[in-house]
C-alpha positions in Angstrom: 184.4 179.4 207.4 182.4 177.4 209.9 183.7 175.8 213.1 184.0 172.1 213.2 180.9 170.1 213.9 180.8 167.9 216.9 181.4 164.2 216.3 178.1 163.3 218.0 176.1 165.5 215.6 177.9 164.1 212.6 177.7 160.5 213.5 174.1 160.3 214.5 175.1 158.4 217.6 177.7 156.0 216.0 180.7 154.8 217.9 183.9 156.8 218.2 185.6 154.4 215.7 183.4 155.9 213.0 183.5 159.4 214.3 183.3 162.2 211.8 184.9 165.6 212.3 183.8 168.2 209.7 185.0 171.7 208.8 184.1 173.9 205.9 186.5 176.3 204.1 185.6 178.8 201.3 188.2 179.4 198.6 187.8 182.1 196.0 190.4 181.1 193.3 192.3 178.2 191.8 195.4 179.5 193.5 193.7 179.4 196.9 192.5 175.8 196.2 196.1 174.8 195.5 197.2 176.6 198.7 194.5 174.6 200.6 196.0 171.5 199.2 199.5 172.5 200.4 198.2 173.2 203.9 196.3 169.9 203.9 199.5 168.0 202.9 201.1 169.1 206.2 198.5 167.0 208.0 198.8 163.9 205.8 201.0 160.8 206.5 201.6 157.4 204.9 198.5 155.3 204.9 196.1 158.2 204.5 193.2 157.8 202.1 191.7 161.0 200.7 188.5 160.9 198.7 187.6 163.9 196.5 184.0 164.5 195.4 182.8 167.4 193.2 181.4 168.0 189.8 183.6 168.3 186.7 185.7 171.4 187.0 185.1 171.8 190.8 188.8 171.8 191.6 189.6 168.2 192.6 192.8 168.1 190.5 193.8 171.6 191.5 193.6 170.6 195.2 195.6 167.5 194.4 198.2 169.5 192.6 198.6 171.5 195.9 198.8 168.3 197.9 201.6 167.1 195.6 203.5 170.4 196.0 203.0 170.2 199.8 204.2 166.6 199.9 207.2 167.4 197.7 206.5 164.8 195.0 208.1 164.4 191.6 206.2 165.0 188.4 203.4 167.3 187.4 200.2 166.4 189.1 197.6 166.3 186.3 194.2 164.6 186.0 194.7 160.8 185.7 191.4 160.3 183.8 192.9 158.4 180.9 195.5 156.4 182.9 193.3 155.8 186.0 196.2 156.2 188.4 199.5 157.9 188.7 202.2 157.4 191.3 204.3 160.5 192.2 207.4 159.5 194.2 208.6 161.8 197.0 211.6 164.0 196.4 211.8 164.7 200.2 211.8 161.3 201.8 208.1 161.7 202.5 205.3 159.4 201.3 204.6 159.0 197.5 201.3 160.4 196.3 199.1 157.9 194.5 196.5 159.9 192.5 193.5 157.9 191.2 190.6 159.0 189.0 187.8 156.5 189.6 185.3 158.3 187.3 185.3 155.6 184.6 185.3 152.7 187.1 181.8 151.7 187.8 182.3 148.4 189.6 183.1 149.7 193.0 185.8 148.1 195.1 186.1 145.1 192.7 187.5 147.3 189.9 189.5 149.3 192.4 191.2 146.1 193.6 192.8 145.7 190.1 194.7 148.9 190.9 196.2 147.3 194.1 195.5 150.4 196.1 195.4 148.3 199.3 199.1 147.5 198.6 200.0 151.1 198.0 198.0 152.5 200.9 200.2 151.7 203.9 203.2 153.5 202.4 201.6 156.3 200.4 199.0 159.1 200.5 196.3 157.8 198.2 194.0 160.5 196.7 190.9 159.2 194.8 188.9 161.5 192.7 185.3 160.3 192.2 185.9 157.7 194.9 182.7 158.0 196.8 180.9 154.7 196.9 183.9 152.9 195.5 186.8 153.0 198.0 185.5 153.4 201.5 186.2 149.8 202.3 189.9 150.4 201.8 190.2 152.1 205.2 188.2 152.8 208.2 190.1 156.1 208.5 189.8 158.5 205.6 189.4 162.1 204.7 186.4 162.9 202.5 186.7 166.2 200.7 183.6 167.6 198.9 184.0 170.6 196.7 180.9 172.6 195.8 180.7 175.6 193.5 179.1 178.5 195.3 176.1 179.9 193.4 175.9 183.6 192.5 178.9 185.5 191.5 180.1 188.4 193.7 180.1 190.4 190.5 176.9 189.7 188.5 178.8 190.6 185.3 181.6 188.1 186.0 182.0 185.4 183.4 182.8 182.8 186.1 182.6 182.5 189.8 185.6 180.7 191.2 184.3 180.5 194.7 184.1 177.0 196.2 183.0 175.6 199.5 185.2 172.8 200.5 183.8 170.4 203.2 186.5 168.3 204.9 185.2 165.3 206.8 187.7 163.2 208.8 186.3 159.7 209.3 187.7 157.4 212.0 190.2 157.6 214.8 193.0 158.9 212.6 191.3 162.2 212.3 190.2 162.7 215.9 192.0 165.6 217.4 192.9 167.0 214.0 191.8 170.6 213.6 190.5 170.6 210.0 189.1 174.1 210.5 192.6 175.5 210.8 193.1 174.8 207.1 190.9 177.8 206.3 193.0 180.2 208.5 
C-alpha cells in the first residue's frame, strides 16, 4: 500500500475546495474486497457520493456489498444493472444505501436526474457504479474509487488472479483530514 499523495500534487495547483487526497490499497480476494467495503463504510455519512470505476468483474459490486454490510442495510446488495438503482434502508438508524448502476445510461447527468439522486443524496450514502463522467456534478465532495486488476498472477498456473489495486480519491473538503490509507491497514 502506498502512502497518501499530497493534495498539491494531486490537484495540480487547484484550490483546496477541489483538493484530492489519494490512497492505494491492494486486495487479494473477493473477501478482502468486501472487508475493504466494511472498513470504508465506517467513514461514510449521509450525503456522501461514492463513484466506482473498474472493468466488468473488477469488484465494484463486491465492494458495495461490503459497504452495505458495514452500514447495516436491509436486503442483499446485488448488481442493479437491470433496475438501474436500488435503495437499501438502514436497519441500524444509519443512512440508507442507494446503489446505482449507470452502465446503460449514456446521457450523463440529464439521465441521472431522472433517478432523483439529488433528492436522495442529502440523507443517503449514494454509490454509483460506472458513474465517472456522469455524476460528478451531483456533489463537489465525493469519493472516487477505481478498481484495477493487477496483471500477472502470483502463481503462473493459477486460473485467475484475484488481486486488485484500489485507488481511493477523496475530492473536496469533506475528505480533507480523512486518512484513506488507513483502510489498507
